[in-house]
C-alpha positions as CSV (number, residue, x, y, z in Angstrom):
1,M,0.0,0.0,0.0
2,I,1.3,3.4,-0.9
3,K,1.6,5.5,2.3
4,S,3.3,8.7,1.4
5,H,4.8,10.9,-1.3
6,I,7.2,13.8,-1.6
7,C,8.1,16.3,-4.3
8,V,11.6,17.6,-4.5
9,D,12.4,20.8,-6.4
10,L,15.5,20.3,-8.6
11,G,15.9,24.1,-8.8
12,E,18.9,25.3,-10.8
13,H,19.5,21.7,-11.9
14,S,16.3,21.7,-13.9
15,M,16.1,19.5,-16.9
16,V,14.0,21.9,-18.8
17,S,15.2,25.0,-20.5
18,N,13.1,26.8,-23.1
19,R,10.8,23.8,-23.1
20,H,13.5,21.4,-24.3
21,P,15.3,18.9,-22.0
22,K,19.0,19.4,-21.3
23,H,20.0,16.0,-22.6
24,S,23.3,15.8,-20.7
25,T,21.6,16.6,-17.4
26,L,18.9,14.0,-18.2
27,R,21.5,11.4,-19.1
28,S,23.4,12.1,-15.8
29,I,20.2,11.7,-13.8
30,V,19.4,8.4,-15.6
31,I,22.9,7.1,-14.9
32,Y,22.7,8.1,-11.3
33,L,19.3,6.5,-10.7
34,S,20.4,3.3,-12.4
35,G,23.4,3.3,-10.1
36,L,21.1,3.5,-7.1
37,G,19.2,0.4,-8.4
38,F,16.2,2.2,-9.9
39,T,14.6,0.5,-13.0
40,K,13.5,2.8,-15.9
41,S,9.9,2.2,-17.0
42,E,9.4,1.0,-20.6
43,A,6.1,3.0,-20.7
44,D,7.4,6.4,-19.7
45,V,10.9,7.8,-19.8
46,N,10.3,9.9,-16.6
47,L,9.1,7.0,-14.5
48,Y,11.4,4.8,-12.4
49,H,10.9,2.3,-9.7
50,I,12.8,0.2,-7.1
51,V,11.9,-2.5,-4.6
52,V,13.8,-2.4,-1.3
53,D,13.0,-5.1,1.3
54,G,9.7,-5.8,-0.4
55,K,8.8,-2.1,-0.3
56,F,8.0,-0.4,-3.6
57,L,9.3,3.2,-4.4
58,I,8.2,5.1,-7.5
59,L,10.2,8.1,-8.8
60,I,8.8,10.5,-11.3
61,L,10.7,13.3,-13.0
62,Y,8.4,16.2,-13.8
63,V,9.9,19.4,-15.3
64,D,12.1,20.5,-12.4
65,D,10.7,18.3,-9.7
66,L,11.4,14.8,-8.5
67,I,8.3,13.1,-7.1
68,L,8.7,10.0,-4.8
69,I,5.8,7.8,-4.0
70,G,5.9,4.8,-1.7
71,D,6.6,3.7,1.8
72,E,7.3,6.7,4.1
73,Q,10.3,5.2,5.7
74,L,11.8,4.3,2.3
75,I,11.2,7.9,1.1
76,R,12.9,9.3,4.2
77,S,16.0,7.0,3.6
78,C,16.0,8.0,0.0
79,K,16.1,11.7,0.9
80,G,19.2,11.1,2.9
81,I,21.2,10.0,-0.2
């Protein structure tokens, strides 16, 4: 059951400039998330997920925000990265 969510503002590291993604920034984020164990969705390039100790965490990249949905304890540990 999904218990919590959080939205993180990426601020100056925004992937969008003049309505076009900064491909090098996006590529860096994809590599970083993959290194953390996140799996990229085949359905949406901005959707990632990971399962930790049976707990599901969904990560969505939206403009200059990062949205985490899942178990509250897992979200809190993710914020500490």
